[in-house]
C-alpha positions in Angstrom: 99.2 40.4 73.9 95.8 42.1 74.3 92.6 40.1 74.7 89.3 41.9 74.2 86.2 40.7 75.9 82.6 41.7 75.1 79.3 40.6 76.6 75.7 41.2 75.8 72.5 40.3 77.5 69.4 40.8 75.4 66.0 40.1 77.1 63.0 39.8 74.9 59.5 38.2 75.0 59.4 35.2 72.3 55.4 34.9 72.6 55.3 32.5 75.7 58.4 33.2 77.8 60.8 36.0 78.7 64.1 34.8 77.2 67.6 36.1 77.7 70.3 35.9 75.1 73.7 36.0 76.4 76.5 36.7 73.7 80.0 36.6 74.6 83.1 37.5 72.6 86.5 36.7 74.1 89.7 36.9 72.2 88.0 36.6 68.8 85.9 33.6 69.9 82.1 34.0 70.0 79.7 32.1 72.3 76.1 32.2 72.9 73.7 31.0 75.6 70.0 31.2 76.0 68.3 31.6 79.4 64.7 31.1 80.0 63.2 33.5 82.6 59.6 32.5 82.3 57.7 35.4 83.8 58.9 39.2 83.0 62.2 39.8 85.0 62.6 42.8 87.1 65.8 44.7 87.0 66.8 43.4 90.2 66.3 40.0 89.0 68.6 40.5 86.0 71.2 42.3 88.0 71.0 39.3 90.4 71.3 36.8 87.4 74.2 38.6 86.1 76.2 38.9 89.4 75.4 35.5 90.5 75.0 33.1 87.4 76.8 34.7 84.6 80.0 32.9 85.1 78.2 29.4 85.5 76.8 30.0 82.0 78.3 27.5 79.4 78.7 29.5 76.0 78.3 27.4 73.1 79.9 28.3 69.9 83.7 28.9 69.6 83.8 30.2 66.2 86.5 32.7 65.5 84.8 36.0 64.6 86.2 39.5 63.7 85.3 42.0 66.5 84.1 45.5 65.2 86.1 48.4 66.4 84.3 51.2 67.5 84.4 54.3 65.4 86.5 57.3 66.4 83.7 59.7 65.3 81.0 60.0 67.9 78.3 61.0 65.4 79.0 57.6 63.7 79.1 55.8 67.1 75.4 57.5 67.8 74.2 56.6 64.2 75.5 52.8 64.9 73.9 52.7 68.4 70.4 54.1 66.8 70.9 51.4 64.1 71.4 48.6 66.5 68.5 49.7 68.7 66.2 49.3 65.4 67.6 45.7 64.7 65.7 42.7 66.1 66.7 41.6 69.5 68.0 38.1 68.2 71.1 38.4 65.8 71.2 35.8 63.1 74.8 34.9 64.4 73.2 33.9 67.8 70.5 32.1 66.1 73.1 30.1 64.1 75.2 29.3 67.1 71.9 28.1 69.2 71.0 26.1 65.9 74.5 24.4 66.0 74.0 23.7 69.6 70.7 22.2 69.1 71.8 19.8 66.2 74.9 18.8 68.3 72.9 17.9 71.2 70.5 15.9 69.1 73.1 14.1 67.4 74.7 13.2 70.8 71.5 11.9 72.2 70.7 10.0 69.0 74.1 8.2 69.4 73.4 7.5 73.2 69.9 6.0 72.1 71.5 3.8 69.5 74.2 2.7 71.7 71.7 1.9 74.4 69.6 -0.2 72.1 72.7 -2.1 70.9 73.5 -3.0 74.5 70.0 -4.2 75.4 69.8 -6.2 72.3 73.2 -7.8 73.2 71.8 -8.4 76.7 68.7 -9.9 75.5 70.7 -12.2 73.1 72.9 -13.3 76.1 69.8 -14.3 78.1 68.6 -16.3 75.3 71.9 -18.3 75.1 72.0 -18.9 78.7 68.3 -20.2 78.4 69.1 -22.3 75.6 72.3 -23.8 77.2 70.3 -24.4 80.4 67.5 -26.3 78.6 70.1 -28.4 76.7 71.6 -29.6 80.2 68.1 -30.7 81.2 67.6 -28.2 84.1 
C-alpha cells in the first residue's frame, strides 16, 4: 500500500500580521494549521520553523480528500503551476478547515463554561443548605 504525503506552507500578509498557512495531505486526509509570525519572517526564520517546529504542528481537519495527480505533459504542468500562482494565497478548503476548527473550539469552550457555571451554582446551593442547617441547630 502506497501512502502519498504532500505539504505546503504559504506565507502571506493579512493586513496586520504575517501568517503562515500550512496544508498537509497524508493518505488522502487533508489537514490545515495556521501560524502567526507577526513581523515579516526572513527565509532563515521560515527554514528554521520548518525544520524545528513542523512536526509539532497540530493539523486540524481530517476530511478525506482526493489528491490530484500531476499531469504527465510538462506543458500542462507549467500551465497548472502558473494558474496556481495567480490564485489567492488562502485556499477555500483551508478556509473551511480553519472555520470548522474555530467553530469546534467555540463549541467546546461554551460547553466548558456551561459546566463551570453549573458546578458553581451547585456549590452555592450546597453552601446555602449548610448555612440553613447551622441556623436551625442554633449555632
